C-alpha positions in Angstrom: 67.5 -141.6 219.5 71.3 -142.1 219.4 73.4 -139.1 218.6 77.0 -138.2 218.0 79.7 -140.9 217.9 77.1 -143.6 218.8 75.5 -143.1 215.4 78.7 -142.8 213.3 78.9 -145.3 210.5 82.1 -147.4 210.3 83.8 -147.3 206.9 84.6 -150.8 205.6 88.3 -151.4 204.8 88.4 -153.9 201.9 92.2 -154.2 202.3 91.6 -156.2 205.5 90.1 -159.1 203.5 91.3 -161.3 200.7 88.2 -162.5 198.9 88.1 -165.2 196.2 85.7 -167.6 194.5 86.8 -171.2 194.1 84.0 -172.9 192.1 80.9 -172.8 194.3 82.8 -171.7 197.4 83.4 -168.1 198.5 86.7 -167.8 200.4 87.3 -164.9 202.8 90.8 -164.4 204.2 91.3 -162.1 207.3 94.2 -160.0 206.0 96.0 -158.3 208.9 98.8 -160.8 209.5 101.1 -158.3 211.2 98.4 -157.9 213.8 97.7 -161.6 214.0 94.5 -160.8 212.2 93.1 -158.8 215.1 89.6 -157.5 214.4 89.1 -153.8 214.0 86.0 -151.8 212.9 87.1 -151.5 209.3 87.6 -155.3 209.0 84.3 -156.0 210.7 82.5 -153.6 208.3 84.2 -155.2 205.3 83.2 -158.7 206.6 79.6 -157.6 206.9 79.6 -156.2 203.4 81.2 -159.4 202.0 78.5 -161.6 203.6 75.6 -159.4 202.5 73.9 -160.5 199.2 76.1 -163.5 198.5 75.9 -164.4 194.8 73.3 -167.1 193.9 76.0 -169.4 192.5 77.8 -169.5 195.9 76.9 -172.6 197.9 79.4 -172.4 200.8 81.8 -170.0 202.5 85.3 -170.5 203.9 86.7 -168.0 206.4 90.4 -168.3 207.1 93.4 -166.2 208.3 96.2 -164.9 206.2 99.5 -165.7 207.8 100.1 -167.8 210.9 97.0 -167.1 212.8 93.2 -167.1 212.4 92.5 -164.1 214.7 93.9 -162.8 218.0 90.6 -161.1 218.6 89.8 -157.4 219.2 92.5 -155.0 218.2 93.2 -153.5 221.6 95.5 -150.8 220.0 92.4 -149.3 218.4 90.2 -149.6 221.5 89.1 -146.2 222.6 87.2 -144.9 225.6 83.4 -145.2 225.0 80.5 -144.2 227.1 77.9 -146.8 227.9 75.7 -146.0 224.9 78.6 -146.2 222.5 79.8 -149.4 224.0 76.4 -151.0 223.6 76.2 -149.9 220.0 79.7 -151.2 219.2 78.9 -154.6 220.7 75.6 -154.9 218.8 77.5 -154.0 215.6 79.7 -157.0 216.2 76.5 -159.1 216.9 75.1 -158.1 213.5 78.3 -159.1 211.7 78.5 -162.5 213.4 74.8 -163.0 212.8 75.6 -162.7 209.1 77.8 -165.8 209.6 75.4 -167.9 211.8 72.4 -167.1 209.7 74.1 -167.2 206.3 72.0 -168.9 203.6 74.9 -171.2 202.9 77.2 -173.2 205.2 80.2 -171.3 206.6 83.4 -173.2 207.4 86.2 -171.7 209.5 89.7 -172.8 208.9 91.6 -172.3 212.2 95.3 -172.1 213.0 97.5 -170.3 215.5 95.6 -167.8 217.7 91.9 -168.2 218.0 91.5 -165.8 220.8 88.7 -163.5 222.2 86.8 -162.0 219.3 88.5 -164.5 217.0 87.0 -167.3 218.9 83.6 -165.6 218.9 83.9 -165.3 215.1 84.8 -169.0 214.8 81.8 -169.9 217.0 79.5 -168.3 214.6 80.6 -170.6 211.8 78.8 -173.9 211.2 81.9 -176.1 210.8 85.4 -175.5 212.3 88.5 -177.2 211.0 91.6 -176.7 213.3 95.2 -177.2 212.5 97.4 -178.7 215.3 98.8 -175.1 215.8 95.5 -173.7 216.8 94.9 -172.6 220.4 91.9 -171.1 222.1 91.7 -168.5 224.8 89.5 -165.8 226.3 91.8 -163.3 228.0 89.0 -160.8 228.7 89.2 -161.4 232.5 92.8 -160.2 232.7 92.1 -157.3 230.4 89.2 -156.0 232.5 86.6 -156.4 229.7 83.9 -158.9 228.8 83.1 -160.7 225.6 81.0 -158.5 223.3 80.7 -160.4 220.0 78.1 -163.0 221.0 80.6 -165.4 222.7 78.6 -165.7 225.9 75.7 -167.0 223.8 77.4 -169.2 221.2 80.5 -170.6 223.0 78.7 -172.2 226.0 76.5 -174.1 223.6 79.7 -175.7 222.2 81.8 -176.2 225.3 79.5 -175.5 228.3 79.2 -172.6 230.7 81.6 -173.9 233.3 84.4 -174.4 230.8 83.9 -170.9 229.3 83.8 -169.4 232.8 87.1 -171.1 233.7 88.7 -169.7 230.6 87.7 -166.2 231.4 88.5 -166.4 235.1 91.8 -168.2 234.9 93.1 -167.4 231.4 93.2 -171.1 230.6 94.4 -171.9 227.1 93.2 -175.0 225.2 95.3 -176.7 222.5 93.9 -177.8 219.2 94.0 -181.4 220.4 91.9 -180.5 223.5 89.7 -178.3 221.4 88.4 -181.1 219.1 87.5 -183.2 222.2 85.7 -180.4 224.0 83.8 -179.0 221.0 85.8 -176.0 219.8 86.2 -177.7 216.5 84.9 -180.7 214.6 88.1 -181.5 212.8 91.8 -181.7 213.8 94.3 -181.9 211.0 98.0 -181.3 210.5 99.5 -177.9 210.2 99.2 -176.2 206.8 96.1 -178.1 205.9 93.1 -176.3 207.4 92.3 -174.1 204.3 92.5 -177.1 201.9 90.3 -179.2 204.2 87.8 -176.4 204.7 87.7 -175.9 200.9 87.2 -179.7 200.4 84.3 -179.6 202.9 82.9 -176.5 201.3 82.8 -178.3 197.9 81.2 -181.3 199.6 78.4 -179.4 201.3 77.8 -177.4 198.1 76.6 -180.6 196.4 73.8 -181.0 198.9 70.3 -179.9 198.1 70.0 -176.2 199.1 66.8 -176.7 201.0 68.4 -179.5 203.1 71.3 -177.2 203.9 68.9 -174.4 204.8 67.1 -176.8 207.2 70.3 -177.9 208.9 71.6 -174.3 209.3 68.3 -172.6 210.3 65.8 -175.1 211.6 68.1 -177.6 213.4 69.4 -175.1 216.0 65.9 -173.9 216.8 64.6 -177.5 217.1 67.5 -178.4 219.4 66.6 -175.5 221.7 62.8 -175.9 221.7 60.9 -178.0 224.1 60.6 -181.6 222.9 57.0 -181.4 221.6 57.6 -178.1 219.8 60.9 -179.5 218.4 59.2 -182.7 217.1 56.5 -180.6 215.4 59.1 -178.3 213.7 61.0 -181.4 212.6 57.9 -182.9 211.0 57.1 -179.7 209.2 60.7 -179.2 208.0 60.9 -182.9 206.8 57.6 -182.4 204.9 58.9 -179.3 203.2 62.2 -180.8 202.3 60.7 -184.1 200.9 58.2 -182.2 198.8 61.0 -180.3 197.0 61.6 -181.4 193.4 65.3 -181.7 193.9 64.8 -184.1 196.8 62.5 -186.3 194.7 65.1 -186.3 191.9 67.9 -187.3 194.3 65.8 -190.1 195.9 64.9 -191.5 192.5 68.6 -191.5 191.5 69.5 -193.4 194.6 66.7 -196.0 194.1 67.9 -196.4 190.5 71.4 -197.2 191.8 72.8 -194.0 190.2 74.4 -192.7 193.4 76.8 -194.4 195.7 75.8 -195.9 199.0 77.1 -194.6 202.3 80.3 -196.4 203.3 83.0 -195.7 205.9 85.9 -193.6 204.5 
């Protein structure tokens, strides 16, 4: 049983977030611009609260940074000495927050600009879609700080960019630009400065129009299928396809397409 500081609950600081609803999209702005949106315990607790019990009418989430940066990672000015148990609990607290993003019932889109460093990169990795402005840059300075990633980065980031690339970043302090990032998997979109939020909101509205069950399958089943052995993955795919196709909304949408009431897919 954990005792003392290891059990102390962190009080959420709502001032660290700017939350708004734009149609079916919930927008969450990290609001510590003077700290380059560095992540502290109050912000993390507020983010967890915000992502818990998302209203039914919300169909997508956009996470962005207020000011010039997405997030410069862990706020080292608030880093205190912890024993091994406290350190373990603190890391797992971050895991639970970022799990709220990865396993959110609706797609989460991260609008990236400026610093996307350390814990900020770990946060971005938990999102399902990442839109990066040309100003964005990625780094993992943990090696030079004498620490290790603790927000799930060692699990999520290698799946995007590979173990060797992540190891190089942590060992040498290598920094990737936004242009390099879209090539290597840090983001799926690269756009001009000042446009990440608008693009993320556009994408949020687009995915909000999908059938909820299809979105659920993409968010929850697809990652599990991709990591399963081939035969297990194929069986899971068949089961998910059967469930999705049997949904009444899917039947309605397919009928609308066959009746020429929806547009055909064309290059943009």
